[in-house]
C-alpha positions as CSV (number, residue, x, y, z in Angstrom):
1,M,-50.0,-161.0,20.2
2,E,-49.2,-157.6,18.7
3,F,-51.6,-154.6,18.7
4,D,-51.4,-151.4,16.7
5,Q,-50.7,-148.2,18.6
6,T,-54.3,-146.8,18.2
7,T,-55.8,-150.0,19.7
8,I,-53.3,-149.9,22.6
9,L,-54.0,-146.2,23.2
10,I,-57.8,-146.5,23.2
11,G,-57.7,-149.7,25.3
12,M,-55.4,-148.1,28.0
13,F,-57.6,-145.0,28.1
14,A,-60.7,-147.1,28.5
15,I,-59.0,-149.2,31.3
16,M,-57.9,-146.0,33.0
17,L,-61.4,-144.4,33.0
18,V,-63.0,-147.7,34.2
19,G,-60.4,-147.9,37.0
20,I,-61.0,-144.3,38.2
21,L,-64.8,-144.7,38.1
22,T,-64.6,-148.0,40.1
23,G,-62.6,-146.4,42.9
24,I,-58.9,-146.9,42.0
25,H,-56.9,-143.8,42.9
26,I,-56.2,-141.8,39.7
27,A,-52.5,-141.7,40.3
28,F,-52.3,-145.5,40.4
29,A,-54.6,-145.7,37.3
30,F,-52.2,-143.4,35.5
31,A,-49.1,-145.3,36.5
32,M,-50.4,-148.8,35.7
33,T,-51.9,-147.9,32.3
34,A,-48.7,-146.0,31.4
35,L,-46.6,-149.0,32.3
36,I,-48.7,-151.6,30.6
37,G,-49.2,-149.4,27.5
38,N,-45.4,-148.8,27.2
39,I,-44.7,-152.5,27.5
40,L,-47.1,-153.3,24.7
41,I,-45.8,-150.5,22.5
42,F,-42.1,-151.1,22.9
43,G,-42.1,-154.8,23.6
44,D,-42.9,-156.0,20.0
45,G,-44.3,-159.2,21.4
46,D,-41.4,-159.7,23.9
47,F,-42.7,-158.9,27.4
48,Q,-39.2,-158.7,29.1
49,D,-37.8,-156.3,26.5
50,G,-40.9,-154.1,26.7
51,F,-40.9,-154.2,30.5
52,D,-37.2,-153.1,30.7
53,I,-37.7,-150.3,28.2
54,A,-40.9,-149.1,30.0
55,M,-39.3,-149.1,33.4
56,S,-36.3,-147.2,32.1
57,G,-38.6,-144.6,30.5
58,L,-40.7,-144.2,33.6
59,G,-37.6,-143.8,35.7
60,S,-36.3,-141.1,33.4
61,V,-39.6,-139.2,33.6
62,A,-39.6,-139.4,37.4
63,Y,-36.0,-138.1,37.6
64,E,-36.7,-135.3,35.1
65,Y,-39.8,-133.9,36.8
66,L,-39.1,-134.5,40.5
67,R,-35.8,-132.6,40.2
68,S,-37.5,-129.5,38.6
69,E,-37.8,-126.6,41.0
70,V,-41.2,-125.7,39.6
71,F,-42.6,-128.6,41.6
72,A,-41.6,-126.8,44.8
73,A,-44.2,-124.1,44.1
74,I,-47.2,-126.3,44.9
75,P,-46.3,-127.4,48.5
76,L,-45.1,-123.9,49.3
77,F,-48.3,-122.2,48.3
78,M,-50.3,-124.9,50.1
79,L,-48.2,-124.2,53.2
80,L,-48.8,-120.5,52.8
81,G,-52.6,-121.1,52.7
82,D,-52.5,-123.4,55.8
83,F,-50.6,-120.7,57.8
84,V,-53.2,-118.1,56.8
85,N,-56.2,-120.2,57.5
86,K,-55.0,-121.7,60.8
87,S,-53.8,-118.4,62.2
88,G,-57.3,-116.8,61.7
89,S,-55.9,-114.2,59.4
90,A,-58.3,-115.2,56.6
91,R,-61.2,-114.5,58.9
92,D,-59.8,-111.1,59.8
93,L,-59.3,-110.2,56.2
94,Y,-63.0,-111.1,55.5
95,K,-64.2,-108.9,58.3
96,L,-62.0,-106.0,57.1
97,I,-63.5,-106.3,53.6
98,N,-67.0,-106.7,55.0
99,H,-66.7,-103.6,57.2
100,T,-65.4,-101.3,54.5
101,M,-68.2,-102.3,52.1
102,K,-71.1,-101.8,54.4
103,L,-72.9,-99.3,52.2
104,I,-73.1,-101.7,49.2
105,P,-76.3,-103.8,48.7
106,G,-75.6,-107.4,49.6
107,R,-72.3,-106.3,51.2
108,L,-71.7,-109.7,53.0
109,A,-72.1,-111.7,49.7
110,V,-70.0,-109.1,47.9
111,A,-67.5,-109.3,50.7
112,T,-67.5,-113.1,50.2
113,V,-66.6,-112.6,46.5
114,A,-63.9,-110.0,47.4
115,G,-62.6,-112.1,50.2
116,N,-62.5,-115.2,48.0
117,A,-60.7,-113.2,45.3
118,V,-58.0,-112.2,47.8
119,F,-57.9,-115.5,49.6
120,A,-57.5,-117.2,46.2
121,A,-54.5,-115.0,45.5
122,V,-53.0,-116.5,48.6
123,T,-54.0,-120.2,48.4
124,G,-54.9,-120.7,44.8
125,V,-57.1,-123.7,45.7
126,S,-60.9,-123.4,45.1
127,I,-61.7,-126.3,47.5
128,A,-59.8,-124.6,50.3
129,A,-61.6,-121.3,49.5
130,A,-65.0,-123.1,49.5
131,A,-64.3,-124.8,52.8
132,A,-62.9,-121.6,54.5
133,F,-65.6,-119.3,53.4
134,S,-68.4,-121.8,54.2
135,R,-67.2,-121.5,57.8
136,I,-66.3,-117.8,57.7
137,A,-68.9,-116.1,55.5
138,Y,-72.0,-118.3,55.6
139,P,-72.6,-118.1,59.4
140,Q,-72.3,-114.3,59.2
141,M,-74.7,-114.1,56.3
142,R,-77.3,-116.3,58.1
143,Y,-76.8,-114.3,61.3
144,H,-77.8,-111.2,59.4
145,Q,-80.8,-113.0,57.9
146,Y,-79.6,-113.5,54.4
147,N,-81.6,-115.8,52.2
148,R,-80.1,-119.3,52.6
149,Q,-79.9,-120.1,48.8
150,F,-78.4,-116.7,48.0
151,A,-75.8,-117.1,50.7
152,L,-74.8,-120.6,49.7
153,G,-74.6,-119.7,46.1
154,S,-72.2,-116.8,46.8
155,V,-69.9,-119.1,48.7
156,A,-69.9,-121.9,46.2
157,G,-69.8,-119.7,43.1
158,S,-67.1,-117.3,44.2
159,A,-64.8,-120.2,45.3
160,C,-64.0,-120.8,41.6
161,L,-62.0,-117.5,41.6
162,G,-59.2,-119.5,43.2
163,M,-58.3,-121.2,40.0
164,I,-57.7,-118.2,37.8
165,I,-56.4,-115.5,40.2
166,P,-52.7,-116.0,40.7
167,P,-50.9,-117.8,42.3
168,S,-53.2,-120.7,41.4
169,V,-52.2,-124.3,41.9
170,L,-54.1,-125.2,38.7
171,L,-52.1,-122.6,36.7
172,I,-49.0,-124.2,38.1
173,V,-50.2,-127.7,37.1
174,W,-51.3,-126.5,33.7
175,G,-47.9,-124.9,33.1
176,I,-46.0,-128.0,34.1
177,I,-48.2,-130.3,32.0
178,A,-48.3,-128.0,28.9
179,E,-44.7,-126.8,29.3
180,K,-45.8,-123.2,29.4
181,S,-44.3,-120.3,31.5
182,I,-46.0,-120.3,34.9
183,S,-45.1,-116.6,35.3
184,Q,-47.0,-115.8,32.1
185,L,-50.0,-117.8,33.3
186,F,-50.0,-116.1,36.7
187,I,-50.0,-112.6,35.1
188,A,-52.5,-113.7,32.4
189,G,-55.0,-114.8,35.1
190,A,-55.2,-111.3,36.7
191,I,-57.5,-109.5,34.2
192,P,-60.0,-112.4,33.6
193,G,-60.0,-113.0,37.4
194,L,-60.9,-109.3,38.1
195,I,-63.5,-109.3,35.3
196,L,-65.2,-112.4,36.8
197,A,-65.0,-111.1,40.3
198,S,-66.6,-107.8,39.1
199,F,-69.4,-109.7,37.4
200,F,-70.1,-111.6,40.5
201,M,-70.2,-108.4,42.7
202,V,-72.5,-106.6,40.2
203,Y,-74.9,-109.6,40.1
204,I,-75.1,-109.7,43.9
205,A,-75.6,-105.9,44.3
206,V,-78.3,-105.8,41.6
207,S,-80.1,-108.8,43.0
208,A,-80.0,-107.4,46.5
209,T,-81.3,-104.1,45.2
210,I,-84.2,-105.6,43.3
211,N,-85.1,-108.0,46.1
212,P,-84.0,-106.6,49.5
213,K,-85.2,-109.8,51.3
214,L,-82.2,-111.6,49.8
215,A,-79.8,-109.4,51.8
216,P,-81.0,-107.1,54.6
217,K,-79.2,-103.8,55.2
218,F,-76.1,-103.5,57.3
219,D,-76.7,-103.5,61.1
220,E,-74.2,-101.2,62.9
221,T,-75.3,-102.6,66.3
222,A,-74.6,-106.2,65.5
223,E,-71.7,-107.7,67.5
224,Q,-70.3,-109.6,64.5
225,S,-69.9,-106.3,62.5
226,K,-67.4,-104.8,65.0
227,L,-63.8,-104.7,63.8
228,T,-61.0,-104.6,66.4
229,R,-57.6,-103.1,65.8
230,A,-55.9,-106.5,65.9
231,E,-58.3,-107.8,63.2
232,F,-57.6,-104.6,61.1
233,A,-53.9,-105.1,61.4
234,S,-54.1,-108.8,60.6
235,G,-56.2,-108.1,57.4
236,I,-53.8,-105.4,56.3
237,G,-50.9,-107.8,56.9
238,I,-52.4,-110.4,54.5
239,A,-53.0,-107.7,51.9
240,L,-49.4,-106.6,52.1
241,L,-48.3,-110.3,51.9
242,I,-50.3,-110.7,48.7
243,L,-48.7,-107.6,47.2
244,L,-45.3,-108.9,48.1
245,V,-45.9,-112.3,46.4
246,L,-47.6,-111.1,43.3
247,G,-45.5,-108.0,43.0
248,G,-42.3,-110.1,43.3
249,I,-43.5,-112.4,40.5
250,W,-44.6,-109.5,38.2
251,G,-41.5,-107.5,38.9
252,G,-39.2,-110.4,38.1
253,L,-37.8,-110.5,41.7
254,F,-39.0,-114.0,42.3
255,T,-39.7,-117.1,40.3
256,P,-43.1,-118.7,41.3
257,S,-41.2,-121.2,43.5
258,E,-39.2,-118.5,45.2
259,A,-42.4,-116.4,45.6
260,G,-44.0,-119.5,47.3
261,G,-41.2,-119.7,49.7
262,V,-41.3,-116.0,50.5
263,G,-45.1,-116.1,50.9
264,A,-45.0,-119.1,53.2
265,A,-42.3,-117.5,55.4
266,G,-44.4,-114.3,55.5
267,A,-47.5,-116.2,56.4
268,M,-45.7,-118.1,59.1
269,L,-44.4,-114.8,60.6
270,L,-48.0,-113.4,60.6
271,G,-49.2,-116.6,62.2
272,I,-46.6,-116.2,65.0
273,L,-47.7,-112.6,65.5
274,K,-51.3,-113.9,65.7
275,G,-50.4,-116.4,68.5
276,M,-49.4,-119.6,66.6
277,R,-46.8,-121.5,68.5
278,T,-44.5,-124.5,67.7
279,K,-47.3,-127.1,67.9
280,Q,-49.7,-125.1,65.6
281,L,-46.9,-124.3,63.2
282,A,-45.8,-127.9,63.0
283,M,-49.5,-129.0,62.4
284,A,-49.8,-126.5,59.5
285,V,-46.6,-128.0,58.0
286,V,-47.8,-131.6,58.4
287,D,-51.3,-130.8,57.1
288,S,-49.9,-129.0,54.0
289,G,-47.6,-131.9,53.4
290,K,-50.5,-134.4,53.5
291,S,-52.3,-132.2,51.0
292,A,-49.3,-131.7,48.7
293,A,-48.0,-135.2,48.6
294,P,-51.0,-136.7,46.6
295,V,-50.9,-133.8,44.2
296,M,-47.1,-134.3,43.6
297,F,-47.6,-138.0,43.1
298,L,-50.5,-137.3,40.7
299,L,-48.3,-134.9,38.7
300,L,-45.5,-137.5,38.4
301,T,-47.8,-140.3,37.3
302,A,-49.7,-138.0,34.9
303,N,-46.4,-137.0,33.2
304,M,-45.7,-140.7,32.8
305,Y,-49.1,-141.2,31.2
306,A,-48.6,-138.1,29.0
307,K,-45.3,-139.6,27.7
308,F,-47.1,-142.8,27.0
309,M,-49.8,-141.0,25.0
310,E,-47.2,-139.1,23.1
311,A,-45.4,-142.3,22.2
312,A,-48.7,-143.9,21.2
313,G,-49.7,-140.9,19.0
314,M,-52.8,-139.7,20.9
315,S,-52.5,-136.1,19.6
316,E,-52.3,-137.3,16.0
317,L,-55.3,-139.7,16.6
318,I,-57.6,-136.9,18.0
319,R,-56.4,-134.4,15.4
320,D,-57.1,-136.9,12.6
321,T,-60.5,-137.6,14.1
322,F,-61.5,-133.9,14.2
323,E,-60.2,-133.5,10.6
324,H,-62.2,-136.5,9.5
325,F,-65.4,-134.9,10.8
326,S,-64.4,-131.5,9.5
327,L,-65.3,-129.7,12.7
328,G,-63.0,-126.7,12.3
329,P,-61.8,-124.6,15.2
330,T,-65.3,-123.7,16.5
331,G,-66.5,-127.3,16.4
332,I,-63.3,-128.5,18.2
333,I,-63.8,-125.9,21.0
334,I,-67.5,-126.9,21.4
335,V,-66.5,-130.6,21.8
336,I,-63.7,-129.7,24.2
337,I,-66.2,-127.6,26.3
338,L,-68.7,-130.5,26.5
339,I,-65.9,-132.9,27.5
340,W,-64.7,-130.6,30.2
341,L,-68.1,-129.9,31.6
342,A,-68.9,-133.7,31.7
343,L,-65.6,-134.6,33.3
344,G,-66.2,-131.8,35.9
345,M,-69.2,-133.7,37.2
346,I,-67.1,-136.7,38.1
347,L,-63.5,-135.7,38.6
348,D,-61.6,-132.9,40.3
349,S,-59.9,-130.1,38.4
350,I,-56.3,-131.4,38.7
351,S,-57.4,-134.8,37.4
352,I,-59.2,-133.3,34.5
353,I,-56.1,-131.2,33.5
354,L,-53.8,-134.2,33.9
355,I,-56.0,-136.3,31.6
356,T,-57.0,-133.8,28.9
357,V,-54.4,-131.0,28.6
358,P,-51.7,-133.2,27.0
359,I,-54.3,-133.9,24.3
360,F,-56.1,-130.6,23.9
361,A,-53.2,-128.2,24.3
362,P,-51.2,-129.3,21.2
363,L,-54.5,-129.7,19.3
364,T,-55.5,-126.1,19.7
365,E,-52.2,-124.3,19.4
366,G,-52.7,-123.6,15.7
367,F,-55.8,-121.4,16.3
368,F,-55.9,-120.5,20.0
369,D,-53.2,-118.7,21.9
370,P,-51.8,-121.3,24.5
371,I,-51.9,-118.8,27.4
372,A,-55.4,-117.7,26.6
373,F,-56.4,-121.4,26.1
374,A,-55.1,-122.1,29.6
375,L,-57.4,-119.5,31.2
376,F,-60.3,-120.6,29.0
377,G,-59.8,-124.2,30.0
378,I,-59.5,-123.6,33.7
379,L,-62.8,-121.5,33.7
380,C,-64.6,-124.3,31.8
381,I,-63.2,-127.0,34.2
382,E,-64.2,-124.9,37.2
383,A,-67.7,-124.5,35.8
384,G,-67.9,-128.2,35.6
385,L,-67.3,-128.4,39.4
386,L,-70.6,-126.5,39.9
387,T,-72.5,-128.6,37.4
388,P,-75.0,-131.1,38.9
389,P,-75.3,-133.8,39.9
390,F,-71.7,-134.3,41.1
391,G,-70.3,-130.7,41.4
392,L,-67.3,-131.1,43.7
393,L,-67.4,-127.6,45.1
394,V,-71.1,-128.0,45.9
395,Y,-70.4,-131.0,48.0
396,T,-67.4,-129.2,49.7
397,V,-69.7,-126.4,50.8
398,K,-72.4,-128.8,52.0
399,G,-69.8,-130.7,54.0
400,S,-68.3,-127.6,55.5
401,I,-71.3,-125.7,56.8
402,D,-73.0,-126.4,60.1
403,D,-76.6,-126.1,58.8
404,A,-78.7,-129.3,58.6
405,Q,-81.5,-127.5,56.7
406,A,-79.2,-126.5,53.8
407,T,-79.6,-128.9,50.9
408,L,-77.5,-129.7,47.8
409,A,-80.3,-128.5,45.6
410,E,-80.2,-125.0,47.2
411,I,-76.4,-124.8,46.7
412,F,-76.7,-125.9,43.1
413,K,-79.6,-123.4,42.4
414,G,-77.8,-120.6,44.2
415,S,-74.6,-121.1,42.2
416,V,-76.3,-121.2,38.7
417,P,-75.8,-117.4,38.1
418,Y,-72.1,-117.7,38.9
419,W,-71.9,-120.7,36.6
420,I,-73.5,-118.7,33.8
421,L,-71.1,-115.7,34.4
422,M,-68.1,-118.1,34.3
423,L,-69.2,-119.4,30.9
424,I,-69.6,-115.8,29.7
425,V,-66.1,-114.8,30.7
426,M,-64.8,-118.1,29.2
427,L,-66.4,-117.2,25.8
428,M,-65.1,-113.7,26.0
429,I,-61.6,-115.2,26.2
430,W,-62.3,-117.4,23.2
431,R,-63.6,-114.4,21.2
432,Y,-61.0,-111.9,22.5
433,P,-57.9,-113.8,23.7
434,E,-56.2,-110.4,24.3
435,I,-58.1,-110.3,27.6
436,A,-55.6,-113.0,28.8
437,T,-52.5,-112.2,26.7
438,W,-52.3,-108.4,26.9
439,L,-51.0,-108.1,30.4
440,P,-48.3,-110.8,30.2
441,N,-47.1,-109.5,26.8
442,M,-46.8,-106.0,28.3
443,V,-45.1,-107.0,31.6
444,L,-42.7,-109.6,30.1
445,K,-41.9,-108.0,26.8
């Protein structure tokens, strides 16, 4: 029995979604639907011919992508983040920022945003930032009698900064999938990231000023507020490491992969100075490998699925559908936003990018700058991770804090202002794409 390409495409997409929602690992769902779809497309009714062609094509995709040096950036940045977290340098950096901002209303929540912004620049993973600052920032805010919902919201909301402030793993994944310059994406994320971080800080300061019960004033006598010389030196060391990694990328000294290697080596050195020994260093390497391997496998199978969709004419199908309903650019963007927010409630960021970017990126190139669209998309996807009832970041914070009285509802409510501010910055990029494109155009011209 032969099927037309549109029927195959829709059928495989439906099977993939059903498989994911019923618990099949997304990587296996990608691989199996890509294999079956290619067999049906290229077999022309002959299973053996279709199978041989499909296996040859999948092998070519695997060879092409796994030998690319761009893939090395992901495990290297994850290794960097593990060294920073396990050595305690992330905690020292937070205390340094907290101490220097003691005169600002809501300084611990503001410090959480600032710390997340800097921590994100090191790890680039919002889940890692949410887990780290749930254990670093939340206990200190509660110790100083911060409102629970206010404290939880600042941790969950600001964790999203990890996805647009370089070097972000999502920016790397987007660049690989959409075949865009990762260096351009890294540089493009700087200004929107700083704008969003500034919005978060202003919201916290204004809220704490209007309602002082949300965030009591700084207590100089509190034991947790004291900063030692070692903590100061450790925090400065992380700041210098960030400057080295980002400055190297911006200045053209390193590729993103090379910068990841330099950053991981620098973080390891700082970890050794902080007291990490062979066992702890080996544990960080193993843990980062455990985290990176599924991501790498996901990318491989996603590229297989993307090639299948390309062969089946997915982009043409969606483009024809949008043209049929005469939506126009604004209508297309609204539909894309709704899809991303809906998927954000049930899937993680990387999975959403793997499924949708091969479809949406070519579709919007005619009216939306590809670099600006990447930042727009990542902000929208991250907003989805804060959207009830299944916001992944919210569940991460709940699982990371040691507070039985904290509820998911409190975390969701506390993160609503951050969700709104993310959508505002996202719409600013849609209206004024120069926010994302100006800096890379200036630096890389």
